[in-house]
C-alpha positions, 0 to 999 in steps of 0.5 A: 563612313556608313559602315562605320555607322551602321556598325556602332548603330548595331553596337557589337558587344564590346561596345555595348560594354564601353557604352554601358561602361562609360554612362553609369561612370558619366552620371556621378560625374554629372551629378557631384563632380567625381567618381567618373573614371572609377565607376567605369573602370570597375564597371569595365573590370567586371566585364573583362573578370566575367570574359566578355571584353578583352583589350590590350591595355595600351587600348584600355588606357585610350578608352580612358582619356576619351571618356574622361574628356568626353564627360568633362567636356560637355560639363565644361560646355553644359554647366561651367561656362554658363554656372555663376557658381565655376570658381575661375581663379582656382580652376586656373591655380589647379590646372598649372599644377595638377597637369604636370604633376599627375603626367609626373605621375603617370611617368614614374608609375611607369617607370617603377612598375616592374620595380615591386612596389605592388604594395603601394595601393594597397598600403594607401587603400588601407591609410584611406580607410581609416580616413574614411572611418575617422571622417565618417565618426567626426560626421556623425559626433560633431557635424559639418560646417556650412558650405562656403565659396573658396576663395583664394583671396586668404593664404591658407586657401592657396595653400589648399589649393597647392596641396590639392593641385600638387598633391592631388595630380601626383596620386592620380598620375601614380595610383591611375585613381583620381578620386581620392583627391577628388573627394578629399578636397572639397569635404576637407574644406567645406567646398558646396556642390555647385562649386565643386562641380562647376569648377572640377571638369576645367580643370581635369580636362585639360590635365587629361588634354596633357596626358594624351599628349604625353602618352601619345609621345611616350608610345602608350597609346594604341588605337583599337576598334573605333567603334568602341571609342564612339561607344564609350564618348557617347556613353560619358555623354549621356551619362554626364547629361543624364547626371546633369538632370539628377543633380538637384535632387541632391543637397549639400548634406547629401553630397557629402555623404556620396563624397564618403561613400566615394572614398571607400570605394576608392579605398576598398579597390585600391585595397583589392587590386590584383587580389582575388577580392577585386571580382567580387568587389567590383559586382558588389559596387556595380550592383549597388551603383545600378540600383543607386542611378535607378532610384535616383533617377526616378526620384529626379524624373519624380521631382521634375513633373511634380515640381518643374522649375529652373533647378530642373535644367542644366544648371543652377543660377544661385550666386555664390556664397561669399 
């Protein structure tokens, strides 16, 4: 035990990269409730491209699951439970639909891995790129309606939530990129930032638990060095906490822009997957993320020092808008 503790404190190269990658992933998740897994993947893949890390695919899957459980778990404790914005009816419905759809998507993806379906991620990426362009055009030309609490008391909202739960879960499992659903749904239904942040973590945490159980039973997980997983969990926890601290500087308009930005990242990630351009895209994205984090953190610190208020705690206390 003491050897493990000292090894973690010294943090070898692999563990440091896992820690840094999951820290970067945890920040956007804590701040706006999206982007965690894809930011980790892009950062980690960049290190792999540069020959800095080498993991078995089954070990990487476990690294991803551990990080997601850490960042969503701490968000449930720090944000979802105490926040008045959490839409628990929405959480319950999405959990029931998202978790099995996610597992089914993973199973189908693994079953078809050798059947020549490599073109599908690129096709989805192209579709999302056109969707991004259309949404940007509409945002610029028409603006956006004021965000409103997402009530399940109307049949149309129940239908929207069901489409998100089933379709979003399947896309997350089959393409390994949940950001598609986690961006389009809150953007299209005009869900407020605080409601989405508080409501996304509980159902994503439970869906990931279901993934881990299925992957373990199917023999798709492999445990490597424990310090790597400890580093990933620690990085995700610290990143999500940092994102919580930065969240008050992101208003509703900025939130929608961030969602569009991640939609662009998701589309280009799918389009470049497995191509020579993947390295260049990962490098450019990493540089933008680090720069944005530095600027955002400095702004959050400045705002907290100059205008200290309850908003710069872990949660805000404004009631949801009916």
